[in-house]
KEKE-3310 file (N, C-alpha, C; in steps of 0.2 Angstrom, whole numbers, plus 5000, padded with zeros to 4 digits):
npx = (5005:5003:5007:5004:5013:5007:5016:5023:5031:5044:5047:5035:5031:5043:5038:5027:5029:5038:5031:5020:5030:5031:5022:5010:5003:5017:5016:5021:5029:5022:5027:5033:5028:5030:5018:5001:5003:5013:5009:5001:5009:5017:5015:5010:5016:5007:4993:4989:4986:4984:4982:4988:4987:4994:4986:4986:4993:4986:4975:4957:4955:4961:4955:4950:4962:4964:4953:4955:4965:4959:4951:4959:4968:4956:4953:4960:4961:4959:4967:4964:4977:4974:4974:4966:4950:4948:4938:4928:4939:4936:4923:4925:4932:4924:4916:4924:4927:4933:4939:4945:4949:4961:4966:4981:4992:4999:4992:4996:4988:4978:4979:4985:4973:4965:4973:4969:4956:4957:4964:4956:4946:4954:4957:4967:4968:4973:4985:4983:4969:4975:4969:4971:4976:4974:4986:4983:4991:4980:4985:5002:5011:4999:4999:5000:5008:5012:4998:4998:5007:5007:4996:4998:5005:4996:4986:4994:4998:4986:4976:4982:4986:4995:5004:5010:5019:5020:5032:5028:5034:5040:5052:5062:5058:5052:5045:5049:5057:5048:5042:5053:5073:5079:5090:5086:5089:5088:5077:5062:5065:5077:5071:5062:5069:5073:5062:5060:5063:5053:5045:5037:5045:5056:5051:5048:5060:5066:5062:5059:5057:5046:5038:5037:5025:5024:5030:5040:5042:5055:5056:5063:5080:5087:5081:5082:5084:5071:5064:5064:5055:5043:5026:5019:5027:5023:5012:5016:5021:5014:5003:5010:5009:4998:4992:5002:5000:4990:4985:4989:4996:4998:5009:5006:5010:5010:5012:5007:5010:5018:5016:5013:4999:4997:4996:4985:4977:4975:4972:4961:4954:4953:4961:4960:4970:4967:4967:4959:4956:4955:4966:4967:4955:4953:4962:4959:4948:4951:4959:4949:4942:4950:4950:4938:4937:4945:4937:4936:4926:4916:4912:4922:4933:4939:4938:4952:4951:4964:4972:4961:4951:4937:4933:4933:4932:4929:4916:4913:4903:4902:4914:4913:4901:4907:4917:4909:4909:4908:4916:4926:4934:4942:4955:4962:4969:4984:4996:5007:5010:5010:5021:5032:5034:5035:5048:5057:5057:5046:5031:5017:5008:5015:5021:5015:5002:4991:4987:4975:4978:4981:4970:4963:4968:4965:4953:4950:4956:4946:4936:4940:4942:4930:4923:4929:4935:4928:4923:4926:4928:4939:4949:4953:4954:4964:4974:4975:4973:4985:4991:4979:4983:4994:4990)
npy = (4993:5010:5027:5044:5058:5074:5085:5098:5094:5087:5078:5070:5067:5056:5047:5044:5037:5027:5020:5016:5007:4995:4988:4975:4972:4982:5000:5011:5024:5034:5048:5064:5078:5096:5104:5108:5113:5110:5095:5097:5103:5093:5079:5063:5050:5037:5033:5033:5025:5029:5046:5055:5069:5082:5095:5102:5117:5123:5135:5139:5145:5138:5127:5126:5120:5108:5101:5100:5095:5082:5079:5075:5066:5054:5041:5038:5038:5049:5055:5065:5074:5084:5098:5106:5116:5119:5118:5122:5122:5107:5102:5108:5097:5085:5088:5087:5074:5067:5052:5049:5058:5061:5065:5076:5077:5061:5047:5030:5018:5021:5029:5015:5009:5016:5013:5001:5000:5007:4999:4987:4993:4995:4981:4976:4967:4957:4944:4935:4935:4935:4926:4934:4924:4925:4918:4917:4918:4915:4912:4910:4897:4890:4884:4888:4892:4879:4875:4885:4882:4868:4868:4877:4869:4860:4865:4869:4854:4846:4853:4859:4874:4888:4893:4906:4906:4919:4923:4932:4935:4944:4941:4926:4920:4903:4899:4892:4879:4872:4862:4863:4859:4867:4883:4899:4911:4922:4933:4942:4956:4958:4958:4967:4978:4982:4986:4993:4984:4976:4961:4948:4937:4941:4941:4925:4922:4925:4915:4901:4885:4876:4864:4864:4872:4879:4890:4899:4915:4919:4923:4941:4939:4944:4955:4969:4974:4971:4978:4988:4989:4993:4999:5002:4996:4981:4984:4985:4972:4962:4965:4965:4951:4945:4946:4935:4923:4910:4908:4917:4913:4921:4919:4925:4925:4929:4941:4959:4972:4986:4982:4968:4971:4981:4971:4962:4968:4968:4956:4943:4935:4929:4919:4915:4906:4892:4883:4870:4878:4888:4899:4899:4903:4916:4926:4923:4930:4943:4946:4944:4955:4963:4967:4969:4981:4987:4986:4975:4964:4954:4941:4938:4933:4918:4905:4893:4880:4871:4854:4848:4839:4828:4821:4832:4842:4856:4859:4861:4870:4877:4885:4892:4901:4906:4914:4921:4919:4909:4892:4890:4877:4860:4855:4840:4831:4825:4822:4812:4811:4826:4833:4821:4826:4841:4840:4834:4843:4841:4839:4835:4831:4823:4814:4808:4803:4794:4798:4806:4820:4823:4820:4831:4842:4840:4840:4855:4862:4859:4866:4880:4882:4879:4889:4892:4881:4872:4857:4850:4837:4822:4826:4822:4808:4810:4812:4800:4788:4783:4778:4767:4760:4754:4748)
npz = (4999:4996:5002:4999:5009:5017:5023:5034:5044:5047:5058:5062:5049:5048:5061:5057:5042:5050:5058:5046:5039:5048:5048:5041:5026:5021:5025:5011:5010:4994:4989:4998:5003:5009:5007:5002:4988:4983:4981:4972:4962:4958:4956:4962:4950:4952:4956:4973:4984:5000:5004:5017:5025:5033:5045:5053:5051:5040:5034:5035:5021:5014:5012:4998:4990:4997:4991:4979:4976:4982:4969:4960:4965:4964:4968:4979:4998:5010:5025:5037:5048:5063:5073:5088:5084:5071:5064:5053:5042:5044:5039:5026:5023:5025:5015:5004:5004:5012:5022:5034:5051:5063:5077:5083:5095:5085:5088:5089:5090:5085:5073:5067:5066:5056:5047:5045:5040:5028:5022:5022:5012:5000:4999:5003:5014:5029:5029:5038:5053:5066:5082:5100:5116:5133:5146:5161:5179:5195:5207:5213:5206:5201:5189:5176:5165:5162:5156:5145:5138:5134:5128:5118:5109:5107:5099:5089:5085:5083:5080:5068:5068:5067:5078:5089:5107:5118:5130:5143:5156:5169:5176:5177:5167:5160:5152:5138:5142:5147:5137:5127:5126:5118:5119:5120:5107:5102:5113:5120:5124:5116:5105:5105:5108:5092:5087:5077:5065:5066:5058:5050:5045:5053:5068:5067:5064:5078:5086:5097:5090:5091:5086:5065:5065:5077:5089:5100:5109:5119:5135:5143:5147:5158:5171:5170:5158:5155:5161:5154:5143:5134:5132:5120:5112:5114:5109:5095:5091:5094:5085:5071:5073:5074:5061:5054:5063:5067:5081:5096:5108:5125:5140:5155:5167:5185:5189:5188:5176:5164:5153:5153:5155:5143:5135:5140:5136:5123:5121:5115:5122:5142:5153:5168:5179:5192:5207:5215:5230:5243:5244:5232:5228:5235:5228:5214:5215:5218:5207:5197:5201:5196:5184:5180:5185:5176:5164:5157:5146:5155:5147:5140:5148:5156:5167:5171:5181:5187:5189:5193:5205:5206:5218:5226:5241:5240:5226:5208:5205:5219:5220:5208:5213:5224:5215:5207:5195:5177:5176:5162:5158:5162:5170:5174:5190:5185:5191:5189:5175:5171:5178:5174:5162:5162:5170:5161:5149:5136:5127:5137:5129:5117:5127:5134:5128:5129:5142:5156:5157:5144:5137:5141:5137:5122:5123:5127:5115:5106:5112:5113:5097:5091:5083:5075:5066:5053:5055:5069:5073:5075:5080:5092:5088:5081:5091:5100:5089:5085:5095:5098:5086:5087:5098)
capx = (5000:5007:5005:5008:5013:5010:5018:5030:5034:5050:5047:5030:5034:5047:5034:5020:5033:5039:5024:5020:5033:5032:5015:5010:5008:5019:5012:5025:5029:5028:5032:5032:5029:5028:5011:4997:5003:5018:5008:4997:5012:5022:5009:5013:5012:5003:4986:4991:4980:4980:4985:4992:4990:4994:4982:4989:4993:4982:4969:4950:4954:4966:4951:4952:4968:4962:4946:4957:4970:4953:4948:4966:4966:4948:4953:4961:4959:4960:4967:4968:4978:4972:4973:4960:4949:4948:4929:4926:4942:4935:4917:4926:4935:4920:4912:4929:4926:4939:4937:4947:4951:4964:4970:4988:4999:4998:4990:4999:4984:4970:4983:4984:4965:4960:4976:4965:4950:4960:4967:4951:4943:4957:4956:4971:4967:4981:4985:4978:4966:4975:4969:4978:4973:4981:4984:4986:4989:4978:4992:5009:5012:4993:4999:4997:5013:5011:4993:4997:5014:5007:4991:4999:5008:4991:4982:4998:4998:4978:4971:4984:4984:5000:5004:5017:5020:5025:5032:5030:5037:5047:5060:5062:5053:5055:5041:5052:5059:5044:5043:5057:5077:5084:5091:5083:5095:5083:5069:5055:5069:5079:5065:5057:5076:5074:5055:5057:5064:5048:5039:5035:5051:5060:5049:5048:5069:5068:5058:5062:5052:5046:5036:5036:5017:5023:5038:5040:5047:5057:5056:5068:5082:5089:5075:5085:5080:5064:5061:5065:5053:5037:5020:5017:5033:5019:5008:5019:5024:5004:4999:5014:5010:4989:4997:5005:4999:4981:4984:4995:4995:5001:5010:5006:5013:5006:5013:5005:5013:5015:5018:5005:4994:4995:4996:4979:4970:4975:4967:4952:4952:4959:4961:4963:4971:4967:4967:4953:4958:4955:4968:4964:4949:4953:4967:4955:4941:4955:4960:4943:4940:4954:4948:4931:4939:4948:4932:4936:4919:4915:4909:4932:4937:4937:4941:4951:4953:4970:4973:4954:4947:4931:4930:4936:4926:4925:4914:4912:4898:4904:4920:4910:4896:4914:4920:4903:4910:4907:4921:4926:4936:4943:4961:4963:4975:4987:5003:5014:5011:5013:5029:5037:5034:5039:5056:5060:5054:5043:5025:5013:5004:5022:5026:5010:4997:4985:4985:4971:4980:4981:4965:4958:4971:4963:4946:4951:4957:4941:4932:4944:4941:4925:4922:4933:4935:4921:4924:4933:4927:4944:4955:4956:4957:4974:4980:4975:4973:4989:4989:4975:4985:5000:4987)
capy = (5000:5017:5034:5052:5062:5080:5090:5104:5093:5080:5072:5067:5063:5052:5044:5042:5031:5021:5015:5012:5001:4990:4985:4970:4971:4989:5007:5013:5033:5035:5053:5068:5086:5102:5107:5107:5115:5106:5091:5096:5105:5088:5073:5056:5046:5032:5034:5031:5021:5035:5053:5060:5077:5087:5100:5108:5127:5124:5138:5137:5148:5134:5121:5124:5116:5100:5099:5101:5087:5076:5079:5072:5058:5052:5034:5038:5038:5056:5054:5071:5075:5089:5102:5110:5121:5120:5115:5125:5117:5099:5104:5109:5093:5080:5087:5085:5066:5064:5049:5051:5063:5060:5071:5076:5070:5055:5041:5026:5013:5025:5028:5009:5008:5020:5010:4996:5001:5009:4991:4984:4996:4995:4975:4972:4964:4953:4934:4932:4937:4929:4927:4932:4922:4926:4915:4921:4913:4918:4911:4906:4889:4889:4881:4893:4891:4871:4874:4889:4879:4863:4871:4880:4863:4855:4870:4868:4847:4845:4858:4862:4880:4893:4898:4910:4911:4924:4922:4938:4933:4947:4937:4918:4917:4900:4894:4886:4876:4868:4857:4860:4858:4873:4890:4902:4917:4928:4932:4947:4961:4958:4960:4975:4982:4981:4985:4995:4978:4969:4960:4941:4934:4943:4938:4921:4922:4925:4911:4894:4880:4869:4862:4868:4879:4881:4894:4901:4920:4917:4930:4944:4936:4948:4958:4977:4972:4968:4985:4994:4989:4998:4995:5003:4990:4975:4983:4984:4965:4959:4970:4960:4943:4945:4944:4930:4917:4909:4911:4921:4913:4925:4917:4932:4925:4934:4950:4965:4977:4991:4978:4963:4975:4982:4963:4960:4976:4967:4948:4942:4929:4929:4913:4915:4896:4893:4875:4869:4879:4894:4906:4902:4908:4923:4927:4925:4936:4950:4946:4945:4963:4973:4964:4971:4989:4990:4987:4972:4963:4947:4935:4939:4929:4910:4900:4887:4874:4866:4848:4849:4834:4828:4821:4836:4846:4862:4857:4867:4875:4881:4889:4897:4903:4911:4918:4925:4919:4902:4887:4887:4870:4859:4849:4834:4830:4819:4823:4811:4815:4833:4831:4819:4832:4847:4837:4831:4847:4837:4842:4830:4826:4820:4813:4803:4803:4792:4802:4811:4829:4827:4820:4837:4848:4841:4844:4861:4864:4859:4872:4885:4881:4876:4894:4893:4875:4869:4853:4849:4828:4819:4829:4816:4802:4812:4811:4794:4783:4780:4771:4760:4758:4752:4740)
capz = (5000:4993:5003:5000:5015:5015:5031:5035:5051:5045:5063:5060:5043:5049:5062:5049:5041:5052:5058:5042:5040:5053:5046:5036:5021:5024:5023:5008:5008:4989:4989:5003:5002:5014:5007:4997:4982:4982:4978:4967:4956:4957:4958:4961:4944:4953:4962:4981:4992:5006:5006:5024:5024:5042:5042:5058:5049:5035:5035:5031:5015:5008:5007:4990:4988:4998:4985:4972:4979:4981:4962:4956:4967:4965:4969:4985:5005:5012:5031:5039:5054:5064:5079:5090:5082:5064:5064:5048:5039:5045:5035:5020:5021:5023:5010:5000:5003:5019:5025:5040:5052:5068:5079:5084:5091:5082:5093:5085:5089:5081:5067:5063:5065:5052:5041:5045:5037:5023:5019:5018:5008:4995:4997:5005:5020:5030:5029:5043:5058:5076:5090:5106:5120:5137:5150:5168:5187:5203:5214:5213:5206:5197:5181:5172:5163:5159:5154:5139:5133:5131:5124:5110:5105:5106:5095:5082:5083:5083:5076:5061:5068:5067:5085:5092:5112:5120:5137:5148:5164:5169:5180:5179:5163:5159:5146:5132:5145:5147:5130:5123:5129:5116:5120:5115:5105:5107:5117:5118:5126:5111:5098:5106:5105:5088:5083:5067:5060:5067:5050:5051:5044:5059:5073:5067:5067:5084:5089:5098:5086:5093:5080:5061:5065:5086:5091:5110:5109:5126:5140:5141:5152:5160:5174:5168:5151:5155:5164:5148:5140:5133:5131:5113:5108:5114:5103:5088:5089:5094:5078:5068:5075:5071:5052:5053:5066:5069:5088:5100:5115:5131:5146:5157:5173:5190:5193:5181:5176:5160:5146:5153:5154:5138:5131:5144:5134:5116:5122:5114:5129:5145:5155:5173:5180:5200:5209:5220:5237:5247:5245:5225:5227:5237:5224:5210:5216:5219:5199:5194:5202:5193:5176:5181:5184:5169:5157:5152:5144:5159:5144:5139:5153:5155:5171:5172:5186:5185:5197:5195:5207:5207:5224:5232:5245:5233:5219:5204:5209:5224:5212:5204:5218:5227:5210:5204:5186:5175:5173:5153:5159:5169:5170:5180:5192:5184:5192:5187:5168:5171:5182:5169:5155:5166:5171:5152:5144:5132:5128:5139:5123:5117:5130:5137:5125:5131:5147:5154:5154:5135:5134:5142:5132:5117:5122:5127:5110:5102:5114:5110:5090:5088:5079:5069:5063:5052:5058:5073:5071:5071:5083:5097:5085:5080:5096:5102:5084:5084:5103:5097:5081:5090:5102)
cpx = (5004:5005:5011:5005:5013:5010:5025:5033:5038:5049:5041:5030:5036:5043:5030:5023:5036:5036:5020:5022:5034:5024:5015:5003:5010:5017:5020:5024:5029:5030:5027:5034:5029:5023:5006:4999:5008:5014:5004:5002:5015:5018:5011:5010:5007:4998:4990:4985:4978:4984:4984:4990:4990:4992:4984:4989:4991:4975:4963:4953:4959:4962:4951:4955:4966:4956:4950:4962:4965:4951:4953:4968:4961:4949:4960:4958:4963:4963:4970:4970:4977:4971:4964:4958:4950:4943:4926:4929:4938:4928:4919:4930:4929:4917:4917:4930:4933:4937:4937:4951:4954:4968:4978:4990:4996:4998:4990:4991:4978:4973:4981:4975:4961:4966:4973:4963:4953:4961:4962:4949:4947:4958:4962:4972:4973:4978:4980:4975:4970:4973:4975:4973:4978:4979:4988:4985:4986:4982:4998:5008:5002:4994:5000:5000:5014:5006:4995:5004:5012:5000:4992:5002:5001:4986:4988:4998:4990:4975:4974:4987:4993:4999:5010:5014:5023:5025:5034:5031:5041:5052:5058:5058:5055:5050:5042:5053:5054:5042:5048:5064:5081:5084:5090:5091:5092:5078:5064:5061:5072:5076:5061:5065:5076:5067:5054:5058:5059:5045:5040:5041:5057:5059:5051:5057:5071:5064:5063:5056:5052:5043:5037:5031:5017:5032:5035:5044:5046:5055:5062:5073:5087:5084:5077:5082:5074:5061:5060:5060:5047:5032:5019:5024:5027:5014:5009:5019:5016:5001:5003:5012:5002:4990:4998:5005:4989:4980:4989:4994:5001:5004:5011:5011:5008:5008:5010:5007:5013:5014:5014:5001:4991:4994:4988:4974:4969:4971:4960:4950:4956:4956:4964:4964:4971:4967:4961:4957:4958:4959:4968:4960:4947:4957:4964:4950:4946:4957:4953:4940:4942:4953:4941:4933:4942:4943:4934:4930:4919:4916:4917:4937:4933:4940:4945:4954:4959:4970:4966:4955:4940:4928:4932:4933:4925:4922:4914:4909:4899:4911:4917:4904:4902:4916:4916:4906:4910:4914:4921:4928:4939:4953:4962:4969:4980:4994:5010:5014:5014:5019:5033:5039:5037:5050:5059:5060:5050:5036:5023:5010:5009:5023:5022:5004:4991:4983:4980:4971:4979:4974:4959:4963:4967:4955:4946:4953:4949:4934:4934:4942:4935:4922:4923:4934:4929:4920:4929:4934:4935:4950:4957:4955:4965:4977:4980:4975:4978:4990:4985:4979:4990:4997:4986)
cpy = (5007:5023:5041:5056:5068:5084:5093:5100:5086:5076:5068:5065:5057:5046:5039:5035:5027:5015:5011:5005:4995:4986:4978:4969:4980:4993:5011:5021:5032:5042:5058:5073:5090:5104:5106:5109:5112:5100:5090:5100:5098:5081:5067:5053:5040:5034:5030:5028:5026:5041:5057:5068:5081:5095:5106:5116:5126:5128:5137:5141:5142:5127:5121:5121:5107:5099:5098:5093:5082:5075:5074:5068:5056:5043:5032:5039:5043:5053:5062:5073:5082:5092:5102:5115:5124:5115:5117:5122:5108:5099:5103:5100:5085:5081:5087:5076:5064:5060:5048:5055:5058:5065:5070:5080:5066:5048:5034:5021:5016:5025:5020:5006:5008:5015:5003:4996:5005:5002:4989:4988:4997:4985:4971:4971:4960:4946:4933:4937:4935:4933:4928:4929:4921:4922:4917:4918:4917:4918:4909:4899:4886:4883:4884:4893:4887:4873:4879:4886:4874:4863:4873:4876:4862:4858:4869:4861:4847:4848:4862:4868:4883:4896:4899:4910:4913:4923:4931:4939:4941:4947:4931:4916:4910:4895:4890:4880:4872:4861:4860:4860:4865:4878:4893:4908:4922:4930:4942:4954:4964:4961:4968:4981:4984:4982:4988:4990:4975:4967:4952:4938:4938:4940:4933:4918:4921:4919:4904:4888:4875:4862:4867:4873:4879:4883:4898:4908:4921:4926:4934:4940:4939:4956:4966:4977:4973:4975:4990:4994:4991:4997:4996:4997:4982:4977:4982:4977:4960:4960:4965:4951:4940:4943:4936:4923:4916:4912:4911:4921:4916:4921:4924:4931:4928:4940:4955:4970:4981:4985:4971:4964:4977:4974:4961:4963:4972:4959:4949:4937:4930:4924:4913:4909:4898:4885:4877:4871:4885:4899:4908:4906:4915:4927:4930:4929:4942:4951:4947:4953:4968:4970:4968:4979:4992:4986:4980:4965:4955:4940:4934:4935:4923:4907:4896:4884:4868:4862:4848:4840:4832:4825:4826:4841:4852:4860:4863:4872:4880:4887:4894:4902:4909:4916:4923:4926:4912:4898:4888:4880:4870:4855:4846:4836:4825:4822:4819:4811:4821:4834:4828:4823:4836:4844:4837:4837:4845:4840:4835:4825:4819:4814:4806:4805:4800:4796:4807:4819:4829:4823:4829:4842:4846:4843:4850:4865:4862:4864:4879:4886:4880:4882:4896:4887:4873:4863:4849:4843:4826:4822:4824:4810:4803:4812:4804:4788:4780:4775:4766:4758:4753:4746:4736)
cpz = (5001:4997:5001:5006:5014:5022:5031:5041:5048:5052:5062:5054:5046:5054:5058:5045:5046:5057:5052:5040:5042:5053:5042:5031:5025:5019:5017:5005:5000:4988:4998:5002:5006:5015:5002:4989:4979:4978:4973:4960:4953:4960:4956:4954:4945:4956:4969:4982:4997:5002:5013:5023:5034:5040:5049:5056:5043:5038:5031:5022:5011:5008:5000:4988:4991:4993:4979:4970:4976:4974:4958:4959:4969:4970:4977:4993:5008:5020:5035:5047:5056:5071:5082:5086:5077:5061:5058:5041:5039:5040:5028:5018:5021:5018:5002:4998:5009:5022:5032:5044:5059:5071:5081:5090:5090:5090:5089:5085:5085:5076:5063:5060:5061:5048:5040:5039:5030:5018:5016:5013:5001:4993:4998:5013:5024:5028:5034:5051:5064:5079:5096:5113:5125:5145:5158:5176:5191:5205:5209:5211:5203:5191:5175:5163:5158:5153:5147:5135:5131:5126:5118:5107:5104:5098:5087:5080:5080:5077:5069:5063:5067:5072:5087:5101:5115:5127:5142:5154:5166:5173:5180:5172:5160:5154:5142:5134:5147:5142:5127:5129:5124:5119:5116:5112:5105:5108:5117:5119:5118:5105:5099:5106:5099:5084:5077:5064:5061:5062:5055:5050:5051:5067:5075:5066:5074:5089:5093:5095:5088:5089:5071:5061:5074:5086:5095:5107:5119:5131:5142:5148:5158:5164:5172:5164:5151:5158:5159:5142:5138:5131:5124:5110:5107:5109:5096:5088:5090:5087:5071:5069:5072:5065:5052:5057:5068:5077:5091:5108:5122:5138:5148:5165:5179:5192:5185:5181:5170:5154:5146:5152:5150:5133:5132:5137:5127:5114:5120:5119:5134:5148:5161:5176:5189:5202:5213:5228:5238:5246:5237:5224:5228:5231:5217:5208:5215:5209:5195:5194:5198:5185:5175:5182:5179:5164:5155:5153:5150:5155:5140:5142:5157:5159:5168:5177:5184:5192:5197:5200:5209:5212:5230:5235:5243:5227:5214:5205:5214:5222:5213:5207:5221:5221:5206:5196:5184:5175:5167:5154:5164:5167:5174:5181:5190:5184:5189:5181:5167:5174:5177:5162:5156:5167:5163:5148:5138:5133:5131:5133:5119:5120:5132:5134:5126:5139:5148:5153:5147:5134:5135:5140:5125:5118:5121:5118:5106:5104:5113:5101:5084:5084:5074:5062:5061:5056:5063:5075:5071:5076:5090:5095:5082:5084:5099:5095:5083:5089:5101:5091:5083:5094:5100)
residu = (MET:LYS:ALA:LEU:ILE:ILE:THR:ARG:ASP:THR:GLN:LEU:GLN:ALA:GLU:ILE:ALA:SER:GLN:GLY:ALA:ALA:ARG:VAL:PRO:PRO:LEU:ALA:VAL:ALA:ALA:ALA:TYR:PRO:GLY:MET:ARG:ASP:ALA:LEU:GLU:ARG:PRO:VAL:PRO:ASP:ASN:PRO:HIS:LEU:VAL:VAL:LEU:ASP:ALA:SER:GLU:VAL:GLU:PRO:ALA:ASP:ALA:ASP:LEU:LEU:GLU:ARG:LEU:ALA:LYS:HIS:TYR:PRO:ARG:SER:CYS:PHE:MET:LEU:LEU:THR:ARG:GLU:ASN:GLN:GLN:GLU:LEU:LEU:ILE:ARG:ALA:MET:ARG:ALA:GLY:VAL:ARG:GLU:VAL:LEU:PRO:LEU:PRO:LEU:VAL:HIS:LYS:ALA:PHE:HIS:GLU:ALA:LEU:ASP:ARG:VAL:ALA:ALA:ALA:ALA:GLY:MET:SER:ALA:MET:ARG:ASP:GLY:LYS:VAL:LEU:ALA:PHE:ILE:SER:CYS:LYS:GLY:GLY:SER:GLY:ALA:THR:PHE:ILE:ALA:THR:ASN:PHE:GLY:TYR:ALA:LEU:ALA:THR:LEU:ALA:GLY:LYS:LYS:VAL:LEU:LEU:ILE:ASP:LEU:HIS:GLY:GLN:PHE:GLY:ASP:ALA:ALA:LEU:TYR:ILE:SER:ASP:GLN:LYS:PRO:THR:MET:ASN:LEU:ALA:ASP:VAL:CYS:GLY:GLN:ILE:ALA:ARG:VAL:ASP:GLY:PRO:PHE:LEU:GLU:SER:CYS:LEU:VAL:HIS:ILE:THR:PRO:GLY:PHE:GLY:VAL:LEU:ALA:ALA:ALA:ASP:ASP:PRO:ALA:HIS:GLY:ALA:GLU:LEU:LYS:PRO:GLU:GLN:MET:ASP:ALA:ILE:LEU:ARG:VAL:ALA:ARG:HIS:HIS:TYR:ASP:TYR:ILE:VAL:LEU:ASP:VAL:GLY:ARG:HIS:ILE:ASP:ALA:ILE:SER:LEU:ARG:ALA:LEU:ASP:ASN:ALA:ASP:ALA:ILE:TYR:PRO:VAL:LEU:GLN:GLN:GLY:LEU:PRO:ASP:ILE:ARG:ASP:GLY:ARG:ARG:LEU:LEU:ASP:ILE:PHE:ARG:SER:LEU:GLY:TYR:PRO:PRO:GLU:ASN:THR:ARG:LEU:ILE:VAL:ASN:ARG:TYR:ASP:LYS:GLY:GLY:LYS:LEU:ARG:LEU:GLN:ASP:LEU:GLN:THR:ALA:LEU:GLY:ALA:GLU:ILE:ALA:HIS:THR:MET:PRO:ASN:ASP:TYR:LEU:SER:VAL:THR:ASP:SER:VAL:ASN:GLN:GLY:VAL:PRO:VAL:MET:GLN:LEU:ALA:ARG:GLY:SER:ALA:VAL:ALA:ARG:SER:LEU:ALA:ASP:PHE:VAL:GLU:LEU:VAL:THR:ALA:HIS:ARG:VAL:PRO:GLU:THR:ARG:GLY:LEU:PHE:ASP:ARG:LEU:PHE:GLY:ARG:ALA:ASP:ALA:ASP:ALA)
# end
């Protein structure tokens, strides 16, 4: 997608170019002019998909130039960047057919949302529309990392999805070790340090590859580097990831900071993980209260009970009543299979494909992908059919 930029502000021009280059497909700057007269005198040979006009210094009397420019590029989408007290210009711009109006200083999220609309109108939709699923522990030791990593593996191997897992633990992140013995060569801090380079191939090259369709972006290995990460960098990574992966699984950990909060803001579904115990219930209620205060839709928060024991004193109904939320899924108390998997760094489906926890993961994949996969029948057979044949 090509853009014509009209602004006297060189920093704004560079900002637009940088944000555009990080998109998939990228927004290429076909030309840049300081004013509308320059743009009219030196028109771009190929009709640009987008004309970005910085109107912060444009007088209402110059609105006729905007109308002439719109007639010169009738197939282009116009984006007006304005400051306060430009109502007369905005009215003239609307009459000229301007579709997008954004305030200055430029808000990156709003800018990219506008670019998404422009790309859709131009028939240049992204390759994928990935879903972001966040797993967070209600209490330390709840098992969120085990579920997140093994669920990512299950999505890739059972449902044939392309999956990215991002380890957001601020300290001692070890998600990759749950399912691999590979040492990460790049991590989240390294990617954020080169955020201007982030695209699909670059992101893929930074991962620990568990299978051809499943990779892990390791957590920052130095707490000092983790503290340097910025929320807008997480926005950029997730924006690119959505275009290249079917699912982005976030292992959030328990500590909520600026980075994990921004990741949760981007999540399509949040899975708090807890166990059958009063401390878990107490911390789970606190976490749900935080989510409500942040305005997260209740239907997007889906509780998972790990190490669930049907014979336990606390029933599911008791948990749901105490938490004021429904339980979306339960993972059985399969201690030996889980311990062997974690100690060996091998996905539980690969190590113990007939175990109760592997079966539960298969059910969870069906639950999550039912609305995206026309026919989910066969996931269970794919997992256990070979074992039956061997028997």
